[in-house]
BALOBA-1460 file (C-alpha; in Angstrom, 3 decimals):
// residues 213
<rec num="1" residu="x" x="103.600" y="93.752" z="83.941"/>
<rec num="2" residu="x" x="103.999" y="96.513" z="81.047"/>
<rec num="3" residu="x" x="101.412" y="98.375" z="82.905"/>
<rec num="4" residu="x" x="103.070" y="98.358" z="86.480"/>
<rec num="5" residu="x" x="105.854" y="101.206" z="87.001"/>
<rec num="6" residu="x" x="107.513" y="99.669" z="90.000"/>
<rec num="7" residu="x" x="108.377" y="96.596" z="86.730"/>
<rec num="8" residu="x" x="108.914" y="99.377" z="84.208"/>
<rec num="9" residu="x" x="111.273" y="101.415" z="86.845"/>
<rec num="10" residu="x" x="113.197" y="97.783" z="87.908"/>
<rec num="11" residu="x" x="113.611" y="96.566" z="84.671"/>
<rec num="12" residu="x" x="114.931" y="100.178" z="83.137"/>
<rec num="13" residu="x" x="117.249" y="100.855" z="86.537"/>
<rec num="14" residu="x" x="115.873" y="104.404" z="85.897"/>
<rec num="15" residu="x" x="113.081" y="106.843" z="88.033"/>
<rec num="16" residu="x" x="110.110" y="107.383" z="86.353"/>
<rec num="17" residu="x" x="109.572" y="110.349" z="83.827"/>
<rec num="18" residu="x" x="107.894" y="112.378" z="85.971"/>
<rec num="19" residu="x" x="110.542" y="112.573" z="88.465"/>
<rec num="20" residu="x" x="113.670" y="115.330" z="87.663"/>
<rec num="21" residu="x" x="115.623" y="114.588" z="90.523"/>
<rec num="22" residu="x" x="119.077" y="113.782" z="88.413"/>
<rec num="23" residu="x" x="119.951" y="110.627" z="90.838"/>
<rec num="24" residu="x" x="119.522" y="107.825" z="88.186"/>
<rec num="25" residu="x" x="118.504" y="104.532" z="89.935"/>
<rec num="26" residu="x" x="117.246" y="105.175" z="93.579"/>
<rec num="27" residu="x" x="117.965" y="101.356" z="94.497"/>
<rec num="28" residu="x" x="119.901" y="101.566" z="97.906"/>
<rec num="29" residu="x" x="120.140" y="98.581" z="98.796"/>
<rec num="30" residu="x" x="118.861" y="94.651" z="97.386"/>
<rec num="31" residu="x" x="118.950" y="91.027" z="97.975"/>
<rec num="32" residu="x" x="117.965" y="88.067" z="95.250"/>
<rec num="33" residu="x" x="114.169" y="88.772" z="95.641"/>
<rec num="34" residu="x" x="113.508" y="92.300" z="96.727"/>
<rec num="35" residu="x" x="115.085" y="95.912" z="96.487"/>
<rec num="36" residu="x" x="114.717" y="98.978" z="98.782"/>
<rec num="37" residu="x" x="114.367" y="102.232" z="97.782"/>
<rec num="38" residu="x" x="112.872" y="105.925" z="98.923"/>
<rec num="39" residu="x" x="109.239" y="106.720" z="98.272"/>
<rec num="40" residu="x" x="109.303" y="108.668" z="94.875"/>
<rec num="41" residu="x" x="108.267" y="111.460" z="97.346"/>
<rec num="42" residu="x" x="108.926" y="110.725" z="100.451"/>
<rec num="43" residu="x" x="107.611" y="112.584" z="102.970"/>
<rec num="44" residu="x" x="110.299" y="112.615" z="105.405"/>
<rec num="45" residu="x" x="114.004" y="112.315" z="104.544"/>
<rec num="46" residu="x" x="114.411" y="108.202" z="105.004"/>
<rec num="47" residu="x" x="111.070" y="107.812" z="104.137"/>
<rec num="48" residu="x" x="111.751" y="104.361" z="102.020"/>
<rec num="49" residu="x" x="109.825" y="101.157" z="100.726"/>
<rec num="50" residu="x" x="110.698" y="97.418" z="100.126"/>
<rec num="51" residu="x" x="109.577" y="96.159" z="96.729"/>
<rec num="52" residu="x" x="109.542" y="92.926" z="95.842"/>
<rec num="53" residu="x" x="111.128" y="92.378" z="92.361"/>
<rec num="54" residu="x" x="108.354" y="89.766" z="91.255"/>
<rec num="55" residu="x" x="105.134" y="90.650" z="90.325"/>
<rec num="56" residu="x" x="102.897" y="90.311" z="93.959"/>
<rec num="57" residu="x" x="99.774" y="91.739" z="94.588"/>
<rec num="58" residu="x" x="100.595" y="92.184" z="98.558"/>
<rec num="59" residu="x" x="103.731" y="90.718" z="100.789"/>
<rec num="60" residu="x" x="100.851" y="88.319" z="102.260"/>
<rec num="61" residu="x" x="101.227" y="86.817" z="98.903"/>
<rec num="62" residu="x" x="105.082" y="85.349" z="99.731"/>
<rec num="63" residu="x" x="105.947" y="82.496" z="98.878"/>
<rec num="64" residu="x" x="107.474" y="80.535" z="101.694"/>
<rec num="65" residu="x" x="110.631" y="80.510" z="100.732"/>
<rec num="66" residu="x" x="110.773" y="84.597" z="100.438"/>
<rec num="67" residu="x" x="109.427" y="85.055" z="104.271"/>
<rec num="68" residu="x" x="112.969" y="84.870" z="105.880"/>
<rec num="69" residu="x" x="114.762" y="87.187" z="103.633"/>
<rec num="70" residu="x" x="111.616" y="89.870" z="103.985"/>
<rec num="71" residu="x" x="111.524" y="89.481" z="107.224"/>
<rec num="72" residu="x" x="115.560" y="89.993" z="107.808"/>
<rec num="73" residu="x" x="115.665" y="92.498" z="104.995"/>
<rec num="74" residu="x" x="112.852" y="94.511" z="107.476"/>
<rec num="75" residu="x" x="115.058" y="94.514" z="110.548"/>
<rec num="76" residu="x" x="117.806" y="95.385" z="109.056"/>
<rec num="77" residu="x" x="116.225" y="98.446" z="107.349"/>
<rec num="78" residu="x" x="114.404" y="99.595" z="110.624"/>
<rec num="79" residu="x" x="117.825" y="98.882" z="111.749"/>
<rec num="80" residu="x" x="119.730" y="101.506" z="109.047"/>
<rec num="81" residu="x" x="116.814" y="103.841" z="109.643"/>
<rec num="82" residu="x" x="116.665" y="103.635" z="113.385"/>
<rec num="83" residu="x" x="120.797" y="104.527" z="113.257"/>
<rec num="84" residu="x" x="120.479" y="107.293" z="110.950"/>
<rec num="85" residu="x" x="116.797" y="109.033" z="111.666"/>
<rec num="86" residu="x" x="115.104" y="107.404" z="114.856"/>
<rec num="87" residu="x" x="112.438" y="104.971" z="115.431"/>
<rec num="88" residu="x" x="109.831" y="103.859" z="112.095"/>
<rec num="89" residu="x" x="106.380" y="102.714" z="112.013"/>
<rec num="90" residu="x" x="105.586" y="100.218" z="108.894"/>
<rec num="91" residu="x" x="102.646" y="100.721" z="106.589"/>
<rec num="92" residu="x" x="100.757" y="98.540" z="104.166"/>
<rec num="93" residu="x" x="98.110" y="98.559" z="101.366"/>
<rec num="94" residu="x" x="97.532" y="94.929" z="100.617"/>
<rec num="95" residu="x" x="96.143" y="95.044" z="97.439"/>
<rec num="96" residu="x" x="93.636" y="91.843" z="95.818"/>
<rec num="97" residu="x" x="93.030" y="91.247" z="92.453"/>
<rec num="98" residu="x" x="89.922" y="93.229" z="92.202"/>
<rec num="99" residu="x" x="91.436" y="96.308" z="93.781"/>
<rec num="100" residu="x" x="90.076" y="99.448" z="92.396"/>
<rec num="101" residu="x" x="91.666" y="101.562" z="94.562"/>
<rec num="102" residu="x" x="92.659" y="105.380" z="92.483"/>
<rec num="103" residu="x" x="96.223" y="106.103" z="92.313"/>
<rec num="104" residu="x" x="97.564" y="102.580" z="94.118"/>
<rec num="105" residu="x" x="100.193" y="100.596" z="92.805"/>
<rec num="106" residu="x" x="98.840" y="97.004" z="92.822"/>
<rec num="107" residu="x" x="102.544" y="95.664" z="92.881"/>
<rec num="108" residu="x" x="103.515" y="95.175" z="96.718"/>
<rec num="109" residu="x" x="105.785" y="97.660" z="98.119"/>
<rec num="110" residu="x" x="106.102" y="98.428" z="102.317"/>
<rec num="111" residu="x" x="106.312" y="101.698" z="103.574"/>
<rec num="112" residu="x" x="108.751" y="102.196" z="106.281"/>
<rec num="113" residu="x" x="108.919" y="105.976" z="107.907"/>
<rec num="114" residu="x" x="110.702" y="107.222" z="110.463"/>
<rec num="115" residu="x" x="108.317" y="109.347" z="112.356"/>
<rec num="116" residu="x" x="106.892" y="108.844" z="115.646"/>
<rec num="117" residu="x" x="102.885" y="108.442" z="113.754"/>
<rec num="118" residu="x" x="99.969" y="106.273" z="115.031"/>
<rec num="119" residu="x" x="97.278" y="106.032" z="112.305"/>
<rec num="120" residu="x" x="95.198" y="103.615" z="114.515"/>
<rec num="121" residu="x" x="92.296" y="106.257" z="115.499"/>
<rec num="122" residu="x" x="91.517" y="106.985" z="111.229"/>
<rec num="123" residu="x" x="91.933" y="102.846" z="111.171"/>
<rec num="124" residu="x" x="88.670" y="102.829" z="113.299"/>
<rec num="125" residu="x" x="86.670" y="102.930" z="110.474"/>
<rec num="126" residu="x" x="87.333" y="99.426" z="109.613"/>
<rec num="127" residu="x" x="87.641" y="96.222" z="110.556"/>
<rec num="128" residu="x" x="91.126" y="96.175" z="112.912"/>
<rec num="129" residu="x" x="92.411" y="93.727" z="114.947"/>
<rec num="130" residu="x" x="95.868" y="92.836" z="116.273"/>
<rec num="131" residu="x" x="98.334" y="90.542" z="114.239"/>
<rec num="132" residu="x" x="101.483" y="88.826" z="115.415"/>
<rec num="133" residu="x" x="103.925" y="89.789" z="112.467"/>
<rec num="134" residu="x" x="103.789" y="89.944" z="109.070"/>
<rec num="135" residu="x" x="103.515" y="86.516" z="108.326"/>
<rec num="136" residu="x" x="100.047" y="87.175" z="109.463"/>
<rec num="137" residu="x" x="99.287" y="88.578" z="106.651"/>
<rec num="138" residu="x" x="98.804" y="85.168" z="104.528"/>
<rec num="139" residu="x" x="95.361" y="84.890" z="105.760"/>
<rec num="140" residu="x" x="94.418" y="88.430" z="103.842"/>
<rec num="141" residu="x" x="96.374" y="87.201" z="100.529"/>
<rec num="142" residu="x" x="95.016" y="83.502" z="100.811"/>
<rec num="143" residu="x" x="91.058" y="85.015" z="100.413"/>
<rec num="144" residu="x" x="92.418" y="87.775" z="97.910"/>
<rec num="145" residu="x" x="91.308" y="90.162" z="100.460"/>
<rec num="146" residu="x" x="92.563" y="93.695" z="100.436"/>
<rec num="147" residu="x" x="94.273" y="94.872" z="103.671"/>
<rec num="148" residu="x" x="95.760" y="97.372" z="105.789"/>
<rec num="149" residu="x" x="98.843" y="96.730" z="107.495"/>
<rec num="150" residu="x" x="100.206" y="99.286" z="110.523"/>
<rec num="151" residu="x" x="103.067" y="98.506" z="112.626"/>
<rec num="152" residu="x" x="103.733" y="101.001" z="115.409"/>
<rec num="153" residu="x" x="107.424" y="102.073" z="116.507"/>
<rec num="154" residu="x" x="107.154" y="100.067" z="119.526"/>
<rec num="155" residu="x" x="106.276" y="96.999" z="117.303"/>
<rec num="156" residu="x" x="102.495" y="96.614" z="117.675"/>
<rec num="157" residu="x" x="100.650" y="95.211" z="114.959"/>
<rec num="158" residu="x" x="97.539" y="95.758" z="113.439"/>
<rec num="159" residu="x" x="95.577" y="94.723" z="109.952"/>
<rec num="160" residu="x" x="92.317" y="95.965" z="108.884"/>
<rec num="161" residu="x" x="90.010" y="94.672" z="106.078"/>
<rec num="162" residu="x" x="86.770" y="95.349" z="104.962"/>
<rec num="163" residu="x" x="88.273" y="99.327" z="103.698"/>
<rec num="164" residu="x" x="85.903" y="100.312" z="101.236"/>
<rec num="165" residu="x" x="85.985" y="103.375" z="100.946"/>
<rec num="166" residu="x" x="88.828" y="104.698" z="102.215"/>
<rec num="167" residu="x" x="90.729" y="107.666" z="100.828"/>
<rec num="168" residu="x" x="93.157" y="108.155" z="97.783"/>
<rec num="169" residu="x" x="96.973" y="107.873" z="98.748"/>
<rec num="170" residu="x" x="95.138" y="107.222" z="102.653"/>
<rec num="171" residu="x" x="98.716" y="106.628" z="104.096"/>
<rec num="172" residu="x" x="100.034" y="110.448" z="102.726"/>
<rec num="173" residu="x" x="97.147" y="111.514" z="103.934"/>
<rec num="174" residu="x" x="97.360" y="110.455" z="107.566"/>
<rec num="175" residu="x" x="101.229" y="110.854" z="107.495"/>
<rec num="176" residu="x" x="100.854" y="114.586" z="106.433"/>
<rec num="177" residu="x" x="98.232" y="115.161" z="108.784"/>
<rec num="178" residu="x" x="100.438" y="113.996" z="111.877"/>
<rec num="179" residu="x" x="103.746" y="115.976" z="110.722"/>
<rec num="180" residu="x" x="102.600" y="118.973" z="109.377"/>
<rec num="181" residu="x" x="102.542" y="118.639" z="105.224"/>
<rec num="182" residu="x" x="99.934" y="120.664" z="104.193"/>
<rec num="183" residu="x" x="98.134" y="120.150" z="100.991"/>
<rec num="184" residu="x" x="98.827" y="119.565" z="98.154"/>
<rec num="185" residu="x" x="103.336" y="118.580" z="98.998"/>
<rec num="186" residu="x" x="101.959" y="115.342" z="100.518"/>
<rec num="187" residu="x" x="100.263" y="114.187" z="97.075"/>
<rec num="188" residu="x" x="102.440" y="112.801" z="94.704"/>
<rec num="189" residu="x" x="101.075" y="113.366" z="91.660"/>
<rec num="190" residu="x" x="100.828" y="116.913" z="92.185"/>
<rec num="191" residu="x" x="104.188" y="118.078" z="93.589"/>
<rec num="192" residu="x" x="107.768" y="115.166" z="94.355"/>
<rec num="193" residu="x" x="109.510" y="116.312" z="97.584"/>
<rec num="194" residu="x" x="112.843" y="116.402" z="95.921"/>
<rec num="195" residu="x" x="114.653" y="117.612" z="98.619"/>
<rec num="196" residu="x" x="113.857" y="115.145" z="101.101"/>
<rec num="197" residu="x" x="114.623" y="112.730" z="97.898"/>
<rec num="198" residu="x" x="118.161" y="113.691" z="97.062"/>
<rec num="199" residu="x" x="118.791" y="113.487" z="101.035"/>
<rec num="200" residu="x" x="117.747" y="109.976" z="101.529"/>
<rec num="201" residu="x" x="119.324" y="108.876" z="98.546"/>
<rec num="202" residu="x" x="122.589" y="110.478" z="99.737"/>
<rec num="203" residu="x" x="122.585" y="109.472" z="103.410"/>
<rec num="204" residu="x" x="121.047" y="106.076" z="103.325"/>
<rec num="205" residu="x" x="123.450" y="105.360" z="100.201"/>
<rec num="206" residu="x" x="126.488" y="106.036" z="101.827"/>
<rec num="207" residu="x" x="125.035" y="103.599" z="104.409"/>
<rec num="208" residu="x" x="126.570" y="100.254" z="106.046"/>
<rec num="209" residu="x" x="123.918" y="98.278" z="104.764"/>
<rec num="210" residu="x" x="126.506" y="95.155" z="104.782"/>
<rec num="211" residu="x" x="126.947" y="95.424" z="108.760"/>
<rec num="212" residu="x" x="123.072" y="94.683" z="109.015"/>
<rec num="213" residu="x" x="122.516" y="92.557" z="105.896"/>
């Protein structure tokens, strides 16, 4: 996908031009189908993403053959983060083929953030329900429906749909609000938190991923 920043980055092996962090590739770990990379502007040290190598819109659209690999990688990543930073939450904005949300990349990316945050109050504005696990997101992908997925530190899982009018950079706004990052520092379009990026690369780049994978 020529216009997809994740596809371009994975093919080139280099950071986007707008990020001057002098770290080269940000791939921390990879499997057959996925990579683990730090967020381009981590809101906290250890803020990472799991990104599929193939261009798909959301993790609900994963092929059955990829789900076990994905689940194992999510568990391994959370274990690594817990060892170095503490418990983490999981978030995904699952996009659809007609997604028109500004500043949202329509290539699946799962945020894993080592912070004791809870965005459930912000989800009250949408149609929200509990689900058993990530595999249940296939129902939304099958309907080509945009969704928000949140998993708490305690493992409680929620999905919201009918998210018409959702604010741009919804996750970043909510996380920043709870951990005290002021405007405009949370907005990666305006400011890259390079210290957090370098710190995450240094810590997790030296982590023993093989012990978890």
